[in-house]
C-alpha positions as CSV (number, residue, x, y, z in Angstrom):
1,M,8.9,8.5,-10.3
2,K,8.8,5.6,-7.9
3,L,10.2,8.0,-5.1
4,L,7.3,10.1,-5.5
5,F,4.6,7.5,-6.2
6,K,5.4,4.8,-3.5
7,P,5.3,7.0,-0.3
8,L,2.2,8.9,-1.6
9,S,0.5,5.8,-2.5
10,L,1.2,4.3,1.0
11,L,0.0,7.3,2.7
12,I,-3.2,7.4,0.6
13,S,-3.8,3.6,1.2
14,V,-3.8,4.3,5.0
15,L,-6.3,7.0,4.7
16,G,-8.1,4.9,2.4
17,G,-8.4,2.2,5.1
18,V,-9.8,4.7,7.6
19,L,-12.2,6.0,5.1
20,A,-13.3,2.5,4.1
21,G,-13.8,1.5,7.8
22,A,-16.0,4.7,8.4
23,I,-18.0,3.9,5.2
24,F,-18.6,0.2,6.4
25,K,-19.5,1.2,9.8
26,Q,-22.1,3.7,8.4
27,V,-23.5,1.1,5.7
28,W,-23.7,-1.5,8.5
29,K,-25.9,0.8,10.8
30,L,-28.2,1.4,7.7
31,V,-28.5,-2.2,6.7
32,A,-28.6,-4.0,10.1
33,G,-29.8,-1.4,12.5
34,E,-26.7,-2.2,14.6
35,E,-23.8,-0.2,15.7
36,D,-21.2,-2.9,15.3
37,A,-20.8,-5.6,12.8
38,P,-20.6,-9.2,14.1
39,D,-17.2,-10.8,14.7
40,A,-16.5,-14.2,13.1
41,D,-16.3,-15.8,16.4
42,D,-19.5,-14.4,17.9
43,F,-21.4,-17.4,19.1
44,E,-24.7,-15.6,19.2
45,R,-24.5,-14.6,15.3
46,T,-25.6,-16.8,12.5
47,W,-23.4,-17.8,9.6
48,R,-25.5,-15.7,7.4
49,E,-25.0,-12.6,9.6
50,I,-21.2,-13.1,9.7
51,L,-20.8,-13.9,6.1
52,V,-23.0,-11.0,4.8
53,A,-21.0,-8.5,7.0
54,A,-17.7,-10.0,5.8
55,M,-19.0,-9.7,2.1
56,L,-20.1,-6.1,2.5
57,Q,-17.0,-5.1,4.3
58,G,-14.6,-6.7,1.7
59,A,-16.6,-4.9,-1.1
60,I,-16.4,-1.6,0.5
61,F,-12.5,-2.1,1.3
62,G,-11.9,-3.2,-2.2
63,L,-13.8,-0.4,-4.0
64,V,-12.2,2.3,-1.7
65,K,-8.7,0.7,-2.5
66,A,-9.2,0.7,-6.2
67,A,-10.5,4.2,-6.2
68,T,-7.9,5.8,-4.0
69,H,-5.1,3.8,-6.0
70,R,-6.4,5.0,-9.0
71,A,-6.8,8.6,-8.2
72,T,-3.3,8.6,-6.7
73,A,-1.8,7.3,-9.9
74,R,-3.8,9.7,-12.0
75,S,-2.7,12.7,-9.8
76,V,1.0,11.7,-10.1
77,A,0.5,11.5,-13.9
78,R,-1.0,14.9,-14.1
79,A,1.8,16.3,-11.8
80,T,4.6,14.5,-13.7
81,G,3.3,13.7,-17.2
82,R,4.2,10.1,-16.6
83,W,1.9,7.2,-15.4
84,P,3.4,5.5,-12.3
85,G,4.9,2.2,-13.2
86,D,5.7,3.0,-16.9
87,E,9.0,1.9,-18.0
88,D,11.7,4.9,-18.1
């Protein structure tokens, strides 16, 4: 079970990170009307801008990570009849 789940989970995590980055970029454009989110060391940006961008990015990445991990586990369970991580 672990031999199947671990590599699949790693691949899905990488793809999820790419997806989360694309979603964040689009949401930031919609919310702030700017192409790029502020960097933490950008002197021209306020604390508020930086912290809101970080909070939004963290929420999106967390949501995508949880959703992709859960979907991968359910797919493995459907394919094998066992939930990943269950004792043998």
